[in-house]
Backbone as CSV, one residue per row, in Angstrom:
resi,resn,N_x,N_y,N_z,CA_x,CA_y,CA_z,C_x,C_y,C_z
1,MET,123.218,47.009,202.044,122.156,45.596,202.094,123.057,44.745,201.294
2,SER,122.223,43.717,200.872,122.012,42.455,199.501,121.227,43.395,198.939
3,THR,121.210,42.797,197.584,120.861,42.595,196.900,119.804,42.075,196.454
4,SER,119.849,41.063,197.911,118.630,39.705,197.377,117.463,40.719,198.424
5,VAL,118.511,41.156,199.652,117.027,42.227,200.527,116.456,42.773,199.747
6,GLU,116.733,43.652,198.811,115.979,44.548,198.397,114.974,43.864,197.301
7,VAL,115.473,43.004,196.536,114.277,42.409,195.797,113.575,42.127,196.733
8,ILE,113.532,41.034,197.340,112.648,41.072,198.476,111.965,41.853,199.341
9,ALA,112.352,42.805,199.683,111.623,43.945,200.486,111.068,44.213,199.046
10,GLY,110.729,44.655,198.074,109.937,45.448,197.215,110.085,46.936,196.934
11,ASP,108.844,47.132,197.886,108.858,48.471,197.567,108.645,49.176,199.129
12,GLU,109.564,48.141,199.828,109.856,49.143,201.534,110.957,49.836,201.239
13,CYS,111.449,50.514,202.142,112.864,51.338,201.546,113.842,50.302,202.422
14,VAL,115.299,50.008,202.158,116.147,49.275,202.867,117.316,50.394,202.733
15,CYS,116.642,51.389,202.812,118.494,52.691,202.160,118.897,52.695,204.147
16,PRO,120.607,52.492,204.013,121.407,52.351,204.947,120.860,53.565,205.666
17,CYS,120.764,54.832,205.167,120.476,55.664,206.400,119.487,55.847,207.543
18,HIS,118.567,54.309,207.410,118.030,53.842,208.065,118.901,53.507,209.803
19,ARG,119.752,53.090,209.159,120.808,52.772,210.456,122.067,53.193,210.442
20,ASP,122.301,54.235,209.803,122.947,55.352,209.988,122.724,56.789,209.730
21,PRO,123.007,57.517,211.000,122.417,58.752,211.060,123.234,59.470,210.683
22,SER,124.738,59.295,209.835,125.282,60.080,209.489,124.928,60.658,207.877
23,ILE,124.317,59.499,207.721,124.129,59.434,205.669,122.950,60.773,206.032
24,HIS,122.535,61.837,204.758,121.854,62.592,204.737,121.267,63.094,203.724
25,HIS,119.872,62.490,203.295,119.327,62.841,202.023,118.990,64.225,201.325
26,VAL,119.478,65.054,200.462,119.270,65.766,199.416,117.066,65.774,199.561
27,VAL,117.069,64.938,198.947,115.022,64.333,198.700,114.794,62.883,199.152
28,ALA,114.092,63.214,200.205,113.640,61.874,201.053,113.892,60.832,200.578
29,CYS,114.453,59.977,201.272,114.397,58.575,200.423,112.783,57.714,199.716
30,CYS,111.860,57.860,201.232,110.845,57.480,201.482,109.766,57.971,201.918
31,ALA,108.749,57.632,202.560,107.487,58.074,202.874,106.982,57.171,203.905
32,ASP,106.415,56.984,204.980,106.097,56.463,205.781,104.752,57.186,204.937
33,CYS,103.625,55.176,205.325,102.490,55.125,204.456,101.235,55.832,205.602
34,ALA,100.095,56.200,205.214,99.617,56.744,206.378,98.908,55.220,206.753
35,ASP,98.416,54.491,205.842,97.148,53.609,206.003,98.001,52.486,206.523
36,CYS,99.051,51.943,206.275,99.737,50.464,206.911,100.934,51.037,207.495
37,SER,101.095,52.318,207.385,102.632,52.767,208.713,103.770,52.325,207.612
38,THR,103.713,51.619,206.264,105.100,51.491,205.988,106.159,51.851,205.869
39,ARG,107.316,52.007,205.810,108.108,52.271,205.131,108.341,52.759,203.247
40,VAL,107.914,53.347,202.771,107.761,52.975,201.242,108.591,54.076,200.143
41,VAL,109.670,53.418,200.071,110.398,54.446,198.897,109.711,55.313,197.569
42,THR,109.810,56.561,198.257,108.908,57.893,197.855,108.710,57.569,196.182
43,ALA,109.559,57.417,195.654,108.903,56.624,194.438,107.671,56.007,194.391
44,ALA,107.285,54.597,195.379,106.928,53.923,194.794,104.782,54.140,195.635
45,LEU,105.952,54.842,196.644,104.116,55.586,197.226,102.785,55.355,196.432
46,PRO,102.772,56.114,195.040,101.708,55.955,194.370,101.249,54.643,194.067
47,ASP,102.662,54.593,194.140,101.484,52.938,193.307,101.420,51.626,194.507
48,HIS,101.507,52.314,195.812,101.309,51.400,196.913,100.084,50.962,197.814
49,GLN,99.756,52.331,197.973,98.187,52.882,198.186,96.778,52.981,197.790
50,PRO,95.855,52.335,197.085,95.761,51.365,198.856,96.005,49.506,198.152
51,THR,96.775,49.437,197.121,97.114,48.234,197.220,97.579,47.622,197.664
52,ARG,97.930,47.163,198.141,99.640,46.440,199.038,99.009,47.018,200.958
53,CYS,98.427,48.298,201.298,98.465,48.062,202.233,98.015,47.670,203.381
54,ALA,97.496,46.286,203.198,96.139,45.626,203.488,97.072,44.528,203.967
55,GLY,97.915,43.599,203.339,98.972,43.040,203.116,100.076,43.251,203.830
56,PHE,100.396,44.494,204.069,101.109,45.270,205.209,100.629,44.473,206.421
57,ARG,99.596,45.262,206.330,98.761,45.440,207.953,97.959,44.119,208.446
58,SER,97.918,42.660,207.309,98.223,41.406,208.070,98.477,40.312,208.190
59,GLY,100.344,40.887,207.612,101.428,40.893,207.497,101.778,40.670,209.074
60,ARG,101.857,42.289,209.488,102.170,42.828,210.704,101.356,42.119,212.265
61,LEU,100.301,41.721,211.793,99.406,41.748,212.850,99.450,39.722,212.689
62,ALA,99.633,39.318,211.676,100.018,37.564,211.430,101.477,37.335,212.560
63,LEU,102.557,38.628,212.305,104.445,37.879,213.046,104.044,38.198,214.390
64,ARG,103.017,39.434,214.758,102.214,39.808,216.603,101.585,38.502,216.888
65,VAL,100.702,37.958,216.060,100.142,37.167,216.691,100.788,35.545,216.679
66,ASP,101.801,35.215,215.982,102.901,33.676,216.083,104.090,34.477,216.998
67,ALA,104.125,35.617,217.549,104.828,36.313,218.844,103.789,35.639,219.579
68,GLY,103.030,35.783,219.690,102.050,35.694,221.075,101.995,34.121,221.592
69,VAL,101.287,33.563,220.164,101.684,32.855,220.430,102.798,31.426,220.760
70,CYS,103.956,31.962,220.208,105.219,31.166,220.390,106.203,31.777,221.929
71,LEU,105.322,32.880,222.219,105.834,33.076,223.362,104.558,32.442,224.807
72,VAL,103.626,32.151,224.836,103.403,31.079,225.407,103.606,29.767,225.197
73,ALA,103.367,29.441,223.860,103.668,27.856,223.693,105.206,27.693,224.856
74,GLY,105.845,27.800,224.409,107.566,27.959,224.549,107.006,27.808,226.077
75,VAL,106.521,29.096,227.525,106.250,28.911,228.401,105.605,27.853,228.994
76,ALA,104.208,27.630,227.932,104.097,26.101,228.286,104.768,25.031,228.343
77,VAL,105.746,24.711,227.721,106.758,23.894,227.574,107.376,23.352,228.617
78,VAL,107.641,24.566,228.911,108.718,24.460,230.159,108.346,24.061,231.280
79,ILE,107.030,25.017,231.234,106.162,24.208,232.717,105.902,22.627,232.635
80,ALA,105.003,22.433,231.744,104.822,21.446,231.102,106.601,20.143,231.386
81,ALA,107.269,20.747,231.442,108.656,19.718,231.063,108.760,19.554,233.444
82,LEU,108.839,20.804,233.640,109.675,20.426,234.820,107.893,19.957,235.601
83,VAL,106.453,19.559,235.375,105.988,19.337,235.870,105.072,17.978,236.138
84,ALA,104.783,17.400,234.825,104.956,16.620,234.384,106.173,16.052,233.415
85,HIS,106.060,14.303,233.689,106.638,13.352,233.557,106.179,12.724,232.093
86,SER,107.230,13.174,231.177,106.778,12.847,229.339,107.745,11.872,229.084
87,THR,107.949,11.620,228.079,108.717,10.733,227.475,109.358,11.737,226.794
88,VAL,109.781,12.672,226.952,110.548,13.647,226.694,111.432,13.915,227.912
89,PRO,112.764,13.730,227.695,113.807,14.286,228.496,113.787,16.175,229.061
90,THR,113.549,15.903,230.378,113.296,17.669,230.820,113.614,17.875,230.380
91,ALA,115.040,17.964,230.181,116.287,19.166,229.686,116.263,19.752,228.221
92,VAL,115.801,18.523,227.754,115.489,18.996,226.391,114.377,19.409,225.962
93,ALA,112.838,19.259,226.511,112.181,19.823,226.702,111.496,21.677,226.931
94,VAL,112.917,21.703,227.809,113.365,23.332,228.478,113.726,24.121,227.504
95,VAL,115.091,23.139,227.608,115.273,24.001,225.929,114.467,24.493,224.812
96,LEU,113.832,23.433,224.649,112.773,23.673,223.234,111.765,24.703,223.380
97,GLY,111.541,24.612,225.145,110.502,25.881,225.349,110.887,26.895,225.508
98,ILE,112.513,26.740,226.150,113.247,28.720,225.581,113.245,28.837,224.853
99,VAL,113.783,28.102,223.632,114.097,28.340,221.900,112.692,28.651,221.747
100,VAL,111.551,28.420,221.955,109.948,28.912,221.424,110.034,30.314,221.759
101,ALA,109.852,30.479,223.033,109.909,31.748,223.702,110.362,32.861,223.369
102,ALA,112.250,31.967,223.111,112.625,33.009,222.104,112.629,33.384,220.195
103,TRP,112.312,32.676,220.172,111.239,32.609,218.756,110.440,33.880,218.725
104,GLY,109.454,33.837,220.194,108.128,34.393,219.805,109.053,35.859,220.176
105,ILE,110.027,36.098,220.896,110.560,37.438,221.153,110.712,37.904,220.047
106,GLY,111.745,37.645,219.257,112.483,37.777,218.277,111.596,37.863,217.067
107,LEU,110.375,37.562,217.346,109.313,38.288,216.167,108.711,39.012,216.231
108,TRP,108.485,39.134,218.012,107.445,40.459,217.948,108.682,41.650,217.483
109,PHE,109.675,41.465,217.671,110.416,42.958,216.914,111.420,42.919,216.041
110,ALA,111.101,41.171,214.871,111.631,41.192,213.431,111.309,42.683,212.617
111,PRO,110.125,43.071,212.349,109.671,43.868,211.454,110.023,45.359,211.917
112,THR,110.357,45.411,212.960,111.110,46.432,213.389,112.725,47.092,212.234
113,ARG,113.227,45.755,212.474,115.058,45.853,212.577,115.006,45.568,210.710
114,SER,113.808,44.667,209.927,114.399,44.460,208.861,112.941,45.017,207.952
115,PRO,112.713,44.691,206.729,111.269,45.135,206.057,110.358,43.686,206.155
116,LEU,109.856,44.212,206.314,108.251,43.015,206.015,108.087,41.612,205.146
117,ARG,108.362,42.238,204.358,108.554,41.375,203.085,109.787,40.618,203.752
118,ALA,110.771,40.694,203.236,112.273,39.772,203.999,111.700,38.889,205.401
119,VAL,111.288,39.551,206.243,110.608,38.809,207.365,109.732,37.426,207.449
120,LEU,108.703,38.127,206.639,108.215,37.388,206.432,108.224,36.450,205.656
121,ALA,108.845,36.123,204.554,109.849,35.144,203.913,110.326,34.003,204.268
122,VAL,111.419,34.904,205.423,112.053,34.180,206.556,111.140,32.777,207.143
123,VAL,110.252,33.623,208.309,108.966,33.240,208.647,108.233,31.963,208.410
124,THR,108.201,32.472,207.271,107.105,31.279,206.609,108.018,30.003,206.501
125,ALA,109.324,30.291,205.742,110.045,28.871,205.793,110.546,28.576,207.003
126,VAL,110.484,29.451,208.042,111.180,29.164,209.349,109.985,27.755,209.485
127,ASN,108.615,28.401,209.359,106.981,27.747,209.795,106.974,26.011,209.294
128,LEU,107.124,26.434,207.874,106.907,24.823,206.869,107.763,24.196,207.921
129,VAL,109.009,24.619,207.813,110.316,23.275,208.334,109.677,23.085,209.938
130,ALA,109.129,24.146,211.082,108.740,23.440,212.060,107.502,22.382,212.233
131,ALA,106.838,22.845,211.266,105.369,21.921,211.079,105.503,20.719,210.790
132,LEU,106.597,20.656,209.646,106.981,19.038,209.045,107.594,18.435,210.366
133,ALA,108.388,19.204,210.850,109.291,18.368,212.803,108.053,18.378,213.545
134,LEU,107.426,18.939,213.510,106.396,18.513,214.327,105.228,17.211,213.444
135,LEU,104.478,17.707,212.788,104.269,16.379,212.187,105.009,15.057,212.372
136,VAL,106.304,15.313,211.843,107.298,13.931,212.211,107.270,13.705,213.624
137,VAL,107.335,14.115,214.560,107.339,13.909,216.249,106.025,13.123,215.826
138,ALA,104.508,13.810,215.610,103.341,13.492,215.811,103.499,12.191,215.137
139,ILE,104.210,11.546,214.077,103.771,10.084,213.684,104.940,9.514,214.434
140,VAL,106.019,9.794,214.791,107.077,8.085,215.468,106.747,8.758,217.088
141,ALA,105.942,9.484,217.468,106.131,9.475,219.090,105.498,8.424,219.610
142,SER,105.733,7.215,220.576,104.659,6.535,221.254,103.444,6.930,222.267
143,ASP,104.153,8.320,222.711,103.415,8.074,223.462,101.728,9.194,223.021
144,GLY,100.829,8.683,223.547,99.605,9.185,222.956,99.269,10.813,222.860
145,GLY,99.324,11.572,224.196,99.409,12.822,224.327,100.517,14.051,223.904
146,LEU,101.864,13.206,223.909,102.740,13.799,223.006,101.939,14.364,221.334
147,ARG,101.444,12.604,220.642,101.244,12.509,219.587,100.276,13.588,219.185
148,LEU,99.118,14.044,219.774,98.235,14.707,219.676,98.600,16.385,219.783
149,VAL,99.654,16.536,221.505,100.249,17.817,220.983,100.489,18.041,219.743
150,SER,101.774,17.315,219.346,102.449,17.613,217.817,101.587,17.259,216.729
151,LEU,100.241,16.959,216.822,99.950,17.393,216.008,98.735,18.620,215.676
152,ILE,98.469,18.887,217.005,97.716,20.110,217.090,99.092,21.379,216.725
153,ALA,100.075,21.581,217.581,100.968,22.021,217.644,101.163,22.219,215.357
154,ALA,101.444,21.132,214.539,101.724,21.476,214.015,101.144,22.157,212.813
155,VAL,99.493,21.741,212.929,98.571,22.284,212.116,98.382,23.878,212.504
156,VAL,98.965,23.952,213.874,98.806,25.381,214.293,99.592,25.951,213.572
157,VAL,101.372,25.450,213.430,102.203,26.199,213.117,101.972,26.374,210.926
158,ALA,100.935,25.550,210.816,100.799,25.194,209.233,99.860,26.335,208.901
159,LEU,99.565,26.502,209.847,98.128,27.818,209.242,98.401,28.805,209.331
160,PHE,100.255,29.256,210.518,100.128,30.654,209.955,100.951,30.621,209.751
161,ALA,102.455,29.533,208.546,102.553,29.870,207.115,101.264,30.028,206.351
162,LEU,100.304,29.362,205.960,99.513,29.719,205.502,99.338,31.417,205.805
163,TRP,98.996,31.450,206.151,98.514,33.329,207.024,100.008,33.860,206.447
164,ASP,100.867,33.814,206.794,102.313,34.347,206.445,102.398,34.186,204.617
165,VAL,101.842,33.709,204.518,102.279,33.468,202.345,101.066,34.204,202.138
166,LEU,99.897,34.228,202.489,98.513,35.495,201.762,99.142,36.814,202.106
167,ALA,99.287,37.223,203.010,99.831,38.638,203.712,101.405,38.375,202.726
168,LEU,102.126,37.909,202.373,103.363,38.260,201.404,102.801,38.384,200.050
169,ARG,102.393,37.979,199.269,100.745,38.317,197.720,100.500,38.898,197.689
170,LYS,99.415,39.190,199.400,99.321,41.194,199.656,99.920,42.120,199.420
171,THR,101.413,42.235,199.254,102.623,42.640,199.020,102.871,43.503,198.322
172,GLN,102.825,41.805,197.231,103.459,42.161,196.114,102.607,43.100,195.326
173,ALA,103.272,43.686,194.352,103.456,44.581,193.558,102.264,43.424,191.974
174,ARG,101.627,43.965,191.336,100.611,43.313,190.627,101.494,43.583,189.544
């Protein structure tokens, strides 16, 4: 892994042995935290518990809830695009709904493939960009319904970004 992911990961283990079964350590590189189920570097385990466990639990919960909301919102956008006639072209709305639903599915599985802190950092950035884009749509939309839905979605996405930031801060070393 690159150095930047190791820095973002903090005390999470990013050893290549977790992706390559041919690597065997004489001394274990990490251990699972009993409180938050995070794979923590062995040397950092005493400092990890209990100060950062709440952040890891909150971060996993934030990603799971965000994934569920994205999946439901994506399906709702596709259904609304096919049923209702809006100022947004049907094809654009369907593609947007599929992308949002796919993002939700990716969020569900992301913490199992990458360190949680790195995932939270990326998701926070994406949520902030999405909230800004939705706010712009709410400002420039001519349709009142689209304006309202975009504004509500912008607030929800911004709240998820805030939750991610708070969880990320709780996982930092003191």
